[in-house]
C-alpha positions as CSV (number, residue, x, y, z in Angstrom):
1,M,41.2,62.6,121.6
2,A,43.4,64.4,124.2
3,G,44.9,61.1,125.2
4,T,46.1,60.5,121.6
5,W,47.9,63.8,121.5
6,T,49.6,63.2,124.8
7,K,50.7,59.7,123.7
8,A,52.1,61.2,120.4
9,L,54.0,63.9,122.3
10,G,55.3,61.4,124.7
11,L,56.5,59.1,121.9
12,A,58.1,62.0,120.1
13,G,59.9,62.9,123.3
14,V,61.2,59.4,123.8
15,L,62.4,59.2,120.2
16,G,64.1,62.6,120.5
17,L,65.8,61.4,123.7
18,A,67.0,58.2,122.0
19,A,68.3,60.2,119.0
20,T,70.2,62.5,121.3
21,G,71.7,59.6,123.2
22,A,72.9,58.1,119.9
23,V,74.5,61.3,118.8
24,V,76.2,61.7,122.2
25,A,77.5,58.1,122.1
26,R,78.9,58.7,118.5
27,E,80.7,61.9,119.6
28,E,82.1,60.1,122.6
29,R,83.5,57.3,120.4
30,K,85.1,59.9,118.1
31,R,86.6,61.8,121.1
32,R,88.1,58.6,122.5
33,A,89.7,57.8,119.2
34,Y,92.1,60.7,119.5
35,S,95.6,59.9,120.7
36,A,97.1,61.9,123.6
37,D,99.4,63.8,121.1
38,E,96.4,64.7,119.0
39,I,94.4,66.0,122.0
40,R,97.4,68.0,123.2
41,D,98.0,69.5,119.7
42,R,94.3,70.5,119.4
43,L,94.2,72.1,122.9
44,Q,97.4,74.0,122.1
45,E,95.9,75.3,118.9
46,R,92.7,76.4,120.6
47,Y,94.7,78.1,123.4
48,A,96.7,80.0,120.9
49,E,93.6,81.1,119.1
50,I,92.0,82.3,122.3
51,G,95.2,84.1,123.4
52,A,95.4,85.9,120.0
53,Q,91.7,86.9,120.3
54,A,92.2,88.2,123.9
55,R,95.2,90.2,122.9
56,E,93.3,91.8,120.1
57,E,90.4,92.7,122.3
58,A,92.7,94.1,124.9
59,T,94.5,96.2,122.3
60,D,91.2,97.5,121.0
61,A,90.0,98.4,124.4
62,W,93.2,100.2,125.2
63,R,93.0,102.2,122.0
64,E,89.4,103.2,122.7
65,R,90.3,104.4,126.2
66,R,93.3,106.2,124.9
67,E,91.3,108.0,122.2
68,A,88.5,108.9,124.7
69,G,91.1,110.5,127.0
70,A,92.9,112.4,124.3
């Protein structure tokens, strides 16, 4: 009885690993389908978003320190 459960768990693990591999392979194909210009544009957009968020967080932190000191 215990052997049946371990076999079932092992099979489930193997199936999960295979499914994960298929998803990774599909995403890799999608990633490689982008042209260099598309990749550069997407990176620049992400960089701009991160920069805006960082500036906002820095401004908020500065205001909090200023108000705490006042």
